Jmol script that loads the backbone (N, CA, C; Angstrom):
load data "model"
ATOM      1  N   MET A   1      81.816   5.710   7.654  1.00  0.00           N
ATOM      2  CA  MET A   1      81.046   4.481   7.700  1.00  0.00           C
ATOM      3  C   MET A   1      79.927   4.577   6.673  1.00  0.00           C
ATOM      4  N   ASN A   2      79.631   3.463   6.051  1.00  0.00           N
ATOM      5  CA  ASN A   2      78.576   3.406   5.046  1.00  0.00           C
ATOM      6  C   ASN A   2      77.242   3.216   5.772  1.00  0.00           C
ATOM      7  N   THR A   3      76.531   4.327   6.006  1.00  0.00           N
ATOM      8  CA  THR A   3      75.286   4.256   6.771  1.00  0.00           C
ATOM      9  C   THR A   3      74.190   3.534   5.995  1.00  0.00           C
ATOM     10  N   ARG A   4      74.272   3.557   4.677  1.00  0.00           N
ATOM     11  CA  ARG A   4      73.261   2.843   3.883  1.00  0.00           C
ATOM     12  C   ARG A   4      73.336   1.341   4.167  1.00  0.00           C
ATOM     13  N   LYS A   5      74.555   0.820   4.230  1.00  0.00           N
ATOM     14  CA  LYS A   5      74.719  -0.605   4.543  1.00  0.00           C
ATOM     15  C   LYS A   5      74.269  -0.896   5.974  1.00  0.00           C
ATOM     16  N   LEU A   6      74.646  -0.014   6.896  1.00  0.00           N
ATOM     17  CA  LEU A   6      74.247  -0.217   8.288  1.00  0.00           C
ATOM     18  C   LEU A   6      72.731  -0.235   8.404  1.00  0.00           C
ATOM     19  N   LYS A   7      72.062   0.721   7.769  1.00  0.00           N
ATOM     20  CA  LYS A   7      70.594   0.773   7.823  1.00  0.00           C
ATOM     21  C   LYS A   7      69.979  -0.490   7.236  1.00  0.00           C
ATOM     22  N   ALA A   8      70.517  -0.956   6.114  1.00  0.00           N
ATOM     23  CA  ALA A   8      69.984  -2.167   5.485  1.00  0.00           C
ATOM     24  C   ALA A   8      70.142  -3.382   6.393  1.00  0.00           C
ATOM     25  N   LEU A   9      71.296  -3.489   7.038  1.00  0.00           N
ATOM     26  CA  LEU A   9      71.533  -4.616   7.944  1.00  0.00           C
ATOM     27  C   LEU A   9      70.605  -4.557   9.160  1.00  0.00           C
ATOM     28  N   VAL A  10      70.418  -3.359   9.706  1.00  0.00           N
ATOM     29  CA  VAL A  10      69.534  -3.199  10.867  1.00  0.00           C
ATOM     30  C   VAL A  10      68.094  -3.533  10.480  1.00  0.00           C
ATOM     31  N   GLU A  11      67.654  -3.028   9.327  1.00  0.00           N
ATOM     32  CA  GLU A  11      66.281  -3.287   8.893  1.00  0.00           C
ATOM     33  C   GLU A  11      66.043  -4.751   8.564  1.00  0.00           C
ATOM     34  N   ALA A  12      67.061  -5.426   8.043  1.00  0.00           N
ATOM     35  CA  ALA A  12      66.922  -6.838   7.686  1.00  0.00           C
ATOM     36  C   ALA A  12      67.070  -7.756   8.894  1.00  0.00           C
ATOM     37  N   SER A  13      67.580  -7.223   9.984  1.00  0.00           N
ATOM     38  CA  SER A  13      67.803  -8.025  11.186  1.00  0.00           C
ATOM     39  C   SER A  13      66.484  -8.445  11.810  1.00  0.00           C
ATOM     40  N   SER A  14      66.502  -9.568  12.486  1.00  0.00           N
ATOM     41  CA  SER A  14      65.314 -10.016  13.207  1.00  0.00           C
ATOM     42  C   SER A  14      65.206  -9.320  14.563  1.00  0.00           C
ATOM     43  N   LEU A  15      66.201  -8.483  14.879  1.00  0.00           N
ATOM     44  CA  LEU A  15      66.216  -7.765  16.157  1.00  0.00           C
ATOM     45  C   LEU A  15      65.673  -6.356  15.999  1.00  0.00           C
ATOM     46  N   SER A  16      65.059  -5.836  17.053  1.00  0.00           N
ATOM     47  CA  SER A  16      64.624  -4.444  17.053  1.00  0.00           C
ATOM     48  C   SER A  16      65.840  -3.548  17.274  1.00  0.00           C
ATOM     49  N   ASN A  17      65.677  -2.264  17.036  1.00  0.00           N
ATOM     50  CA  ASN A  17      66.776  -1.327  17.272  1.00  0.00           C
ATOM     51  C   ASN A  17      67.221  -1.369  18.736  1.00  0.00           C
ATOM     52  N   ARG A  18      66.284  -1.464  19.643  1.00  0.00           N
ATOM     53  CA  ARG A  18      66.634  -1.538  21.075  1.00  0.00           C
ATOM     54  C   ARG A  18      67.414  -2.808  21.394  1.00  0.00           C
ATOM     55  N   GLU A  19      67.018  -3.917  20.779  1.00  0.00           N
ATOM     56  CA  GLU A  19      67.720  -5.182  20.997  1.00  0.00           C
ATOM     57  C   GLU A  19      69.137  -5.129  20.429  1.00  0.00           C
ATOM     58  N   ILE A  20      69.276  -4.511  19.274  1.00  0.00           N
ATOM     59  CA  ILE A  20      70.610  -4.365  18.672  1.00  0.00           C
ATOM     60  C   ILE A  20      71.481  -3.507  19.582  1.00  0.00           C
ATOM     61  N   ALA A  21      70.940  -2.381  20.037  1.00  0.00           N
ATOM     62  CA  ALA A  21      71.699  -1.492  20.916  1.00  0.00           C
ATOM     63  C   ALA A  21      72.112  -2.227  22.196  1.00  0.00           C
ATOM     64  N   ALA A  22      71.191  -2.964  22.784  1.00  0.00           N
ATOM     65  CA  ALA A  22      71.495  -3.695  24.017  1.00  0.00           C
ATOM     66  C   ALA A  22      72.580  -4.745  23.774  1.00  0.00           C
ATOM     67  N   ALA A  23      72.483  -5.460  22.657  1.00  0.00           N
ATOM     68  CA  ALA A  23      73.479  -6.484  22.343  1.00  0.00           C
ATOM     69  C   ALA A  23      74.862  -5.877  22.114  1.00  0.00           C
ATOM     70  N   CYS A  24      74.886  -4.620  21.657  1.00  0.00           N
ATOM     71  CA  CYS A  24      76.155  -3.913  21.412  1.00  0.00           C
ATOM     72  C   CYS A  24      76.659  -3.181  22.656  1.00  0.00           C
ATOM     73  N   HIS A  25      75.859  -3.183  23.707  1.00  0.00           N
ATOM     74  CA  HIS A  25      76.187  -2.450  24.935  1.00  0.00           C
ATOM     75  C   HIS A  25      76.322  -0.955  24.669  1.00  0.00           C
ATOM     76  N   ILE A  26      75.392  -0.440  23.836  1.00  0.00           N
ATOM     77  CA  ILE A  26      75.334   0.992  23.548  1.00  0.00           C
ATOM     78  C   ILE A  26      73.910   1.457  23.789  1.00  0.00           C
ATOM     79  N   SER A  27      73.730   2.757  23.868  1.00  0.00           N
ATOM     80  CA  SER A  27      72.381   3.285  24.045  1.00  0.00           C
ATOM     81  C   SER A  27      71.645   3.301  22.707  1.00  0.00           C
ATOM     82  N   ALA A  28      70.326   3.353  22.784  1.00  0.00           N
ATOM     83  CA  ALA A  28      69.528   3.471  21.569  1.00  0.00           C
ATOM     84  C   ALA A  28      69.864   4.777  20.847  1.00  0.00           C
ATOM     85  N   THR A  29      70.208   5.809  21.602  1.00  0.00           N
ATOM     86  CA  THR A  29      70.592   7.096  21.011  1.00  0.00           C
ATOM     87  C   THR A  29      71.875   6.950  20.195  1.00  0.00           C
ATOM     88  N   THR A  30      72.834   6.197  20.716  1.00  0.00           N
ATOM     89  CA  THR A  30      74.083   5.984  19.973  1.00  0.00           C
ATOM     90  C   THR A  30      73.811   5.240  18.673  1.00  0.00           C
ATOM     91  N   LEU A  31      72.930   4.239  18.716  1.00  0.00           N
ATOM     92  CA  LEU A  31      72.562   3.524  17.490  1.00  0.00           C
ATOM     93  C   LEU A  31      71.889   4.483  16.517  1.00  0.00           C
ATOM     94  N   TYR A  32      70.970   5.303  17.013  1.00  0.00           N
ATOM     95  CA  TYR A  32      70.297   6.286  16.174  1.00  0.00           C
ATOM     96  C   TYR A  32      71.326   7.220  15.522  1.00  0.00           C
ATOM     97  N   ASN A  33      72.299   7.678  16.307  1.00  0.00           N
ATOM     98  CA  ASN A  33      73.337   8.568  15.775  1.00  0.00           C
ATOM     99  C   ASN A  33      74.142   7.881  14.671  1.00  0.00           C
ATOM    100  N   ALA A  34      74.470   6.615  14.872  1.00  0.00           N
ATOM    101  CA  ALA A  34      75.219   5.866  13.858  1.00  0.00           C
ATOM    102  C   ALA A  34      74.391   5.746  12.581  1.00  0.00           C
ATOM    103  N   LEU A  35      73.106   5.443  12.737  1.00  0.00           N
ATOM    104  CA  LEU A  35      72.223   5.314  11.578  1.00  0.00           C
ATOM    105  C   LEU A  35      72.035   6.643  10.849  1.00  0.00           C
ATOM    106  N   ALA A  36      72.165   7.748  11.596  1.00  0.00           N
ATOM    107  CA  ALA A  36      72.017   9.082  11.013  1.00  0.00           C
ATOM    108  C   ALA A  36      73.314   9.580  10.383  1.00  0.00           C
ATOM    109  N   GLY A  37      74.380   8.793  10.497  1.00  0.00           N
ATOM    110  CA  GLY A  37      75.642   9.173   9.885  1.00  0.00           C
ATOM    111  C   GLY A  37      76.536  10.035  10.753  1.00  0.00           C
ATOM    112  N   MET A  38      76.201  10.153  12.020  1.00  0.00           N
ATOM    113  CA  MET A  38      77.028  10.934  12.933  1.00  0.00           C
ATOM    114  C   MET A  38      78.258  10.116  13.328  1.00  0.00           C
ATOM    115  N   ASP A  39      79.281  10.797  13.814  1.00  0.00           N
ATOM    116  CA  ASP A  39      80.500  10.118  14.246  1.00  0.00           C
ATOM    117  C   ASP A  39      80.223   9.264  15.477  1.00  0.00           C
ATOM    118  N   VAL A  40      80.717   8.039  15.446  1.00  0.00           N
ATOM    119  CA  VAL A  40      80.617   7.140  16.595  1.00  0.00           C
ATOM    120  C   VAL A  40      81.985   6.507  16.811  1.00  0.00           C
ATOM    121  N   LYS A  41      82.201   5.979  17.992  1.00  0.00           N
ATOM    122  CA  LYS A  41      83.475   5.331  18.325  1.00  0.00           C
ATOM    123  C   LYS A  41      83.669   4.083  17.477  1.00  0.00           C
ATOM    124  N   ILE A  42      84.917   3.772  17.197  1.00  0.00           N
ATOM    125  CA  ILE A  42      85.218   2.556  16.442  1.00  0.00           C
ATOM    126  C   ILE A  42      84.754   1.320  17.210  1.00  0.00           C
ATOM    127  N   SER A  43      84.780   1.388  18.526  1.00  0.00           N
ATOM    128  CA  SER A  43      84.297   0.245  19.316  1.00  0.00           C
ATOM    129  C   SER A  43      82.802   0.028  19.080  1.00  0.00           C
ATOM    130  N   THR A  44      82.071   1.099  18.827  1.00  0.00           N
ATOM    131  CA  THR A  44      80.644   0.981  18.510  1.00  0.00           C
ATOM    132  C   THR A  44      80.467   0.314  17.154  1.00  0.00           C
ATOM    133  N   VAL A  45      81.263   0.722  16.181  1.00  0.00           N
ATOM    134  CA  VAL A  45      81.194   0.124  14.845  1.00  0.00           C
ATOM    135  C   VAL A  45      81.563  -1.358  14.921  1.00  0.00           C
ATOM    136  N   GLU A  46      82.584  -1.685  15.697  1.00  0.00           N
ATOM    137  CA  GLU A  46      82.990  -3.082  15.862  1.00  0.00           C
ATOM    138  C   GLU A  46      81.863  -3.905  16.490  1.00  0.00           C
ATOM    139  N   ALA A  47      81.215  -3.334  17.507  1.00  0.00           N
ATOM    140  CA  ALA A  47      80.118  -4.044  18.169  1.00  0.00           C
ATOM    141  C   ALA A  47      78.942  -4.242  17.209  1.00  0.00           C
ATOM    142  N   LEU A  48      78.609  -3.204  16.458  1.00  0.00           N
ATOM    143  CA  LEU A  48      77.511  -3.314  15.492  1.00  0.00           C
ATOM    144  C   LEU A  48      77.813  -4.384  14.446  1.00  0.00           C
ATOM    145  N   ALA A  49      79.033  -4.376  13.931  1.00  0.00           N
ATOM    146  CA  ALA A  49      79.425  -5.375  12.933  1.00  0.00           C
ATOM    147  C   ALA A  49      79.295  -6.782  13.514  1.00  0.00           C
ATOM    148  N   GLY A  50      79.744  -6.957  14.752  1.00  0.00           N
ATOM    149  CA  GLY A  50      79.662  -8.271  15.385  1.00  0.00           C
ATOM    150  C   GLY A  50      78.238  -8.749  15.561  1.00  0.00           C
ATOM    151  N   VAL A  51      77.375  -7.873  16.055  1.00  0.00           N
ATOM    152  CA  VAL A  51      75.978  -8.237  16.294  1.00  0.00           C
ATOM    153  C   VAL A  51      75.246  -8.485  14.973  1.00  0.00           C
ATOM    154  N   LEU A  52      75.587  -7.714  13.943  1.00  0.00           N
ATOM    155  CA  LEU A  52      74.919  -7.855  12.653  1.00  0.00           C
ATOM    156  C   LEU A  52      75.567  -8.901  11.758  1.00  0.00           C
ATOM    157  N   GLY A  53      76.682  -9.495  12.234  1.00  0.00           N
ATOM    158  CA  GLY A  53      77.289 -10.622  11.545  1.00  0.00           C
ATOM    159  C   GLY A  53      78.082 -10.289  10.296  1.00  0.00           C
ATOM    160  N   VAL A  54      78.709  -9.118  10.290  1.00  0.00           N
ATOM    161  CA  VAL A  54      79.545  -8.742   9.142  1.00  0.00           C
ATOM    162  C   VAL A  54      80.911  -8.296   9.642  1.00  0.00           C
ATOM    163  N   PRO A  55      81.932  -8.366   8.789  1.00  0.00           N
ATOM    164  CA  PRO A  55      83.233  -7.836   9.190  1.00  0.00           C
ATOM    165  C   PRO A  55      83.157  -6.312   9.288  1.00  0.00           C
ATOM    166  N   VAL A  56      83.957  -5.729  10.148  1.00  0.00           N
ATOM    167  CA  VAL A  56      83.959  -4.274  10.324  1.00  0.00           C
ATOM    168  C   VAL A  56      84.190  -3.567   8.991  1.00  0.00           C
ATOM    169  N   GLY A  57      85.096  -4.094   8.178  1.00  0.00           N
ATOM    170  CA  GLY A  57      85.403  -3.474   6.898  1.00  0.00           C
ATOM    171  C   GLY A  57      84.200  -3.348   5.983  1.00  0.00           C
ATOM    172  N   PHE A  58      83.235  -4.251   6.120  1.00  0.00           N
ATOM    173  CA  PHE A  58      82.022  -4.203   5.297  1.00  0.00           C
ATOM    174  C   PHE A  58      81.284  -2.885   5.504  1.00  0.00           C
ATOM    175  N   LEU A  59      81.305  -2.378   6.733  1.00  0.00           N
ATOM    176  CA  LEU A  59      80.593  -1.129   7.033  1.00  0.00           C
ATOM    177  C   LEU A  59      81.331   0.101   6.529  1.00  0.00           C
ATOM    178  N   PHE A  60      82.566  -0.076   6.080  1.00  0.00           N
ATOM    179  CA  PHE A  60      83.332   1.048   5.534  1.00  0.00           C
ATOM    180  C   PHE A  60      83.483   0.936   4.020  1.00  0.00           C
ATOM    181  N   ASP A  61      83.001  -0.149   3.447  1.00  0.00           N
ATOM    182  CA  ASP A  61      83.094  -0.376   2.016  1.00  0.00           C
ATOM    183  C   ASP A  61      82.029   0.464   1.310  1.00  0.00           C
ATOM    184  N   ASP A  62      82.422   1.173   0.267  1.00  0.00           N
ATOM    185  CA  ASP A  62      81.489   2.028  -0.454  1.00  0.00           C
ATOM    186  C   ASP A  62      80.867   1.366  -1.677  1.00  0.00           C
ATOM    187  N   SER A  63      81.071   0.055  -1.843  1.00  0.00           N
ATOM    188  CA  SER A  63      80.453  -0.609  -2.982  1.00  0.00           C
ATOM    189  C   SER A  63      78.933  -0.557  -2.824  1.00  0.00           C
ATOM    190  N   THR A  64      78.265  -0.690  -3.927  1.00  0.00           N
ATOM    191  CA  THR A  64      76.815  -0.543  -3.910  1.00  0.00           C
ATOM    192  C   THR A  64      76.158  -1.709  -3.195  1.00  0.00           C
ATOM    193  N   MET A  65      74.994  -1.423  -2.676  1.00  0.00           N
ATOM    194  CA  MET A  65      74.217  -2.426  -1.974  1.00  0.00           C
ATOM    195  C   MET A  65      72.754  -2.189  -2.310  1.00  0.00           C
ATOM    196  N   PRO A  66      71.960  -3.220  -2.451  1.00  0.00           N
ATOM    197  CA  PRO A  66      70.544  -3.037  -2.751  1.00  0.00           C
ATOM    198  C   PRO A  66      69.847  -2.213  -1.673  1.00  0.00           C
ATOM    199  N   ALA A  67      68.742  -1.613  -2.043  1.00  0.00           N
ATOM    200  CA  ALA A  67      67.954  -0.830  -1.095  1.00  0.00           C
ATOM    201  C   ALA A  67      67.493  -1.728   0.046  1.00  0.00           C
ATOM    202  N   PRO A  68      67.346  -1.166   1.233  1.00  0.00           N
ATOM    203  CA  PRO A  68      66.906  -1.959   2.384  1.00  0.00           C
ATOM    204  C   PRO A  68      65.524  -2.567   2.156  1.00  0.00           C
ATOM    205  N   VAL A  69      65.301  -3.696   2.778  1.00  0.00           N
ATOM    206  CA  VAL A  69      63.993  -4.333   2.714  1.00  0.00           C
ATOM    207  C   VAL A  69      63.265  -4.091   4.024  1.00  0.00           C
ATOM    208  N   GLN A  70      61.962  -4.082   3.968  1.00  0.00           N
ATOM    209  CA  GLN A  70      61.169  -3.892   5.167  1.00  0.00           C
ATOM    210  C   GLN A  70      61.051  -5.211   5.914  1.00  0.00           C
ATOM    211  N   ARG A  71      61.047  -5.134   7.246  1.00  0.00           N
ATOM    212  CA  ARG A  71      60.866  -6.330   8.059  1.00  0.00           C
ATOM    213  C   ARG A  71      59.416  -6.786   7.983  1.00  0.00           C
ATOM    214  N   PRO A  72      59.152  -7.969   7.433  1.00  0.00           N
ATOM    215  CA  PRO A  72      57.767  -8.412   7.361  1.00  0.00           C
ATOM    216  C   PRO A  72      57.202  -8.786   8.730  1.00  0.00           C
ATOM    217  N   SER A  73      58.018  -9.357   9.590  1.00  0.00           N
ATOM    218  CA  SER A  73      57.571  -9.718  10.935  1.00  0.00           C
ATOM    219  C   SER A  73      58.789 -10.053  11.772  1.00  0.00           C
ATOM    220  N   ARG A  74      58.586 -10.202  13.051  1.00  0.00           N
ATOM    221  CA  ARG A  74      59.676 -10.570  13.942  1.00  0.00           C
ATOM    222  C   ARG A  74      59.958 -12.071  13.871  1.00  0.00           C
ATOM    223  N   LYS A  75      58.996 -12.863  13.421  1.00  0.00           N
ATOM    224  CA  LYS A  75      59.162 -14.307  13.411  1.00  0.00           C
ATOM    225  C   LYS A  75      59.892 -14.797  12.166  1.00  0.00           C
ATOM    226  N   THR A  76      59.572 -14.228  11.012  1.00  0.00           N
ATOM    227  CA  THR A  76      60.159 -14.688   9.761  1.00  0.00           C
ATOM    228  C   THR A  76      60.641 -13.493   8.967  1.00  0.00           C
ATOM    229  N   VAL A  77      61.871 -13.578   8.495  1.00  0.00           N
ATOM    230  CA  VAL A  77      62.419 -12.526   7.650  1.00  0.00           C
ATOM    231  C   VAL A  77      62.934 -13.173   6.373  1.00  0.00           C
ATOM    232  N   LYS A  78      62.436 -12.694   5.253  1.00  0.00           N
ATOM    233  CA  LYS A  78      62.922 -13.162   3.963  1.00  0.00           C
ATOM    234  C   LYS A  78      63.631 -11.994   3.312  1.00  0.00           C
ATOM    235  N   LEU A  79      64.821 -12.250   2.801  1.00  0.00           N
ATOM    236  CA  LEU A  79      65.640 -11.207   2.219  1.00  0.00           C
ATOM    237  C   LEU A  79      65.995 -11.599   0.795  1.00  0.00           C
ATOM    238  N   SER A  80      65.720 -10.703  -0.128  1.00  0.00           N
ATOM    239  CA  SER A  80      66.057 -10.943  -1.527  1.00  0.00           C
ATOM    240  C   SER A  80      67.035  -9.870  -1.953  1.00  0.00           C
ATOM    241  N   LEU A  81      68.224 -10.305  -2.390  1.00  0.00           N
ATOM    242  CA  LEU A  81      69.267  -9.371  -2.796  1.00  0.00           C
ATOM    243  C   LEU A  81      69.778  -9.714  -4.179  1.00  0.00           C
ATOM    244  N   GLU A  82      70.156  -8.690  -4.906  1.00  0.00           N
ATOM    245  CA  GLU A  82      70.859  -8.907  -6.159  1.00  0.00           C
ATOM    246  C   GLU A  82      72.326  -8.656  -5.868  1.00  0.00           C
ATOM    247  N   LEU A  83      73.135  -9.710  -5.965  1.00  0.00           N
ATOM    248  CA  LEU A  83      74.545  -9.619  -5.623  1.00  0.00           C
ATOM    249  C   LEU A  83      75.404 -10.044  -6.801  1.00  0.00           C
ATOM    250  N   SER A  84      76.563  -9.435  -6.891  1.00  0.00           N
ATOM    251  CA  SER A  84      77.525  -9.849  -7.917  1.00  0.00           C
ATOM    252  C   SER A  84      78.158 -11.164  -7.481  1.00  0.00           C
ATOM    253  N   GLU A  85      78.822 -11.818  -8.402  1.00  0.00           N
ATOM    254  CA  GLU A  85      79.499 -13.076  -8.087  1.00  0.00           C
ATOM    255  C   GLU A  85      80.552 -12.850  -6.996  1.00  0.00           C
ATOM    256  N   LYS A  86      81.239 -11.713  -7.066  1.00  0.00           N
ATOM    257  CA  LYS A  86      82.270 -11.390  -6.073  1.00  0.00           C
ATOM    258  C   LYS A  86      81.636 -11.234  -4.683  1.00  0.00           C
ATOM    259  N   GLU A  87      80.493 -10.533  -4.614  1.00  0.00           N
ATOM    260  CA  GLU A  87      79.830 -10.337  -3.325  1.00  0.00           C
ATOM    261  C   GLU A  87      79.356 -11.664  -2.738  1.00  0.00           C
ATOM    262  N   VAL A  88      78.845 -12.548  -3.590  1.00  0.00           N
ATOM    263  CA  VAL A  88      78.405 -13.866  -3.127  1.00  0.00           C
ATOM    264  C   VAL A  88      79.595 -14.644  -2.576  1.00  0.00           C
ATOM    265  N   SER A  89      80.722 -14.597  -3.284  1.00  0.00           N
ATOM    266  CA  SER A  89      81.921 -15.292  -2.822  1.00  0.00           C
ATOM    267  C   SER A  89      82.381 -14.754  -1.469  1.00  0.00           C
ATOM    268  N   GLU A  90      82.329 -13.426  -1.310  1.00  0.00           N
ATOM    269  CA  GLU A  90      82.729 -12.822  -0.032  1.00  0.00           C
ATOM    270  C   GLU A  90      81.803 -13.264   1.098  1.00  0.00           C
ATOM    271  N   ILE A  91      80.518 -13.305   0.844  1.00  0.00           N
ATOM    272  CA  ILE A  91      79.554 -13.726   1.871  1.00  0.00           C
ATOM    273  C   ILE A  91      79.782 -15.184   2.246  1.00  0.00           C
ATOM    274  N   ILE A  92      80.001 -16.030   1.251  1.00  0.00           N
ATOM    275  CA  ILE A  92      80.249 -17.452   1.527  1.00  0.00           C
ATOM    276  C   ILE A  92      81.521 -17.610   2.350  1.00  0.00           C
ATOM    277  N   GLY A  93      82.558 -16.836   2.005  1.00  0.00           N
ATOM    278  CA  GLY A  93      83.804 -16.880   2.776  1.00  0.00           C
ATOM    279  C   GLY A  93      83.601 -16.439   4.212  1.00  0.00           C
ATOM    280  N   GLN A  94      82.819 -15.379   4.407  1.00  0.00           N
ATOM    281  CA  GLN A  94      82.545 -14.887   5.757  1.00  0.00           C
ATOM    282  C   GLN A  94      81.740 -15.908   6.549  1.00  0.00           C
ATOM    283  N   LEU A  95      80.766 -16.534   5.888  1.00  0.00           N
ATOM    284  CA  LEU A  95      79.964 -17.554   6.555  1.00  0.00           C
ATOM    285  C   LEU A  95      80.826 -18.746   6.959  1.00  0.00           C
ATOM    286  N   ALA A  96      81.730 -19.153   6.086  1.00  0.00           N
ATOM    287  CA  ALA A  96      82.616 -20.276   6.403  1.00  0.00           C
ATOM    288  C   ALA A  96      83.488 -19.951   7.607  1.00  0.00           C
ATOM    289  N   LYS A  97      84.036 -18.743   7.647  1.00  0.00           N
ATOM    290  CA  LYS A  97      84.854 -18.316   8.802  1.00  0.00           C
ATOM    291  C   LYS A  97      84.028 -18.330  10.076  1.00  0.00           C
ATOM    292  N   TYR A  98      82.793 -17.826   9.979  1.00  0.00           N
ATOM    293  CA  TYR A  98      81.919 -17.792  11.151  1.00  0.00           C
ATOM    294  C   TYR A  98      81.627 -19.197  11.662  1.00  0.00           C
ATOM    295  N   LEU A  99      81.329 -20.096  10.744  1.00  0.00           N
ATOM    296  CA  LEU A  99      81.003 -21.465  11.138  1.00  0.00           C
ATOM    297  C   LEU A  99      82.196 -22.188  11.729  1.00  0.00           C
ATOM    298  N   GLN A 100      83.407 -21.837  11.300  1.00  0.00           N
ATOM    299  CA  GLN A 100      84.610 -22.452  11.851  1.00  0.00           C
ATOM    300  C   GLN A 100      84.809 -22.037  13.300  1.00  0.00           C
ATOM    301  N   ARG A 101      84.333 -20.837  13.666  1.00  0.00           N
ATOM    302  CA  ARG A 101      84.477 -20.349  15.056  1.00  0.00           C
ATOM    303  C   ARG A 101      83.532 -21.080  15.988  1.00  0.00           C
ATOM    304  N   GLU A 102      82.443 -21.612  15.468  1.00  0.00           N
ATOM    305  CA  GLU A 102      81.423 -22.253  16.305  1.00  0.00           C
ATOM    306  C   GLU A 102      81.902 -23.546  16.884  1.00  0.00           C
TER     307      GLU A 102
END
end "model"
wireframe off; spacefill off
backbone 0.3
color backbone group
């Protein structure tokens, strides 16, 4: 699993680590282990991907990703990323799929 991507998604999330763990039905320790690069169950990775709004494969992709951003506050999060055209297309496709499920 690409822990750099996982860390960036967790840090950019409006949820705390405890909230993410609770939403995934895992312990905070299991989330910590995943963030530290330790082996976790695939069901944990699937839950994390779901809560963080990305496909499971995204967490296994080794393509580069910008450095994580710091959470400015719990109320407002602004994220600035430098993405390739391909990455933007993939995100738009994922967003469209997500919106179709709603």
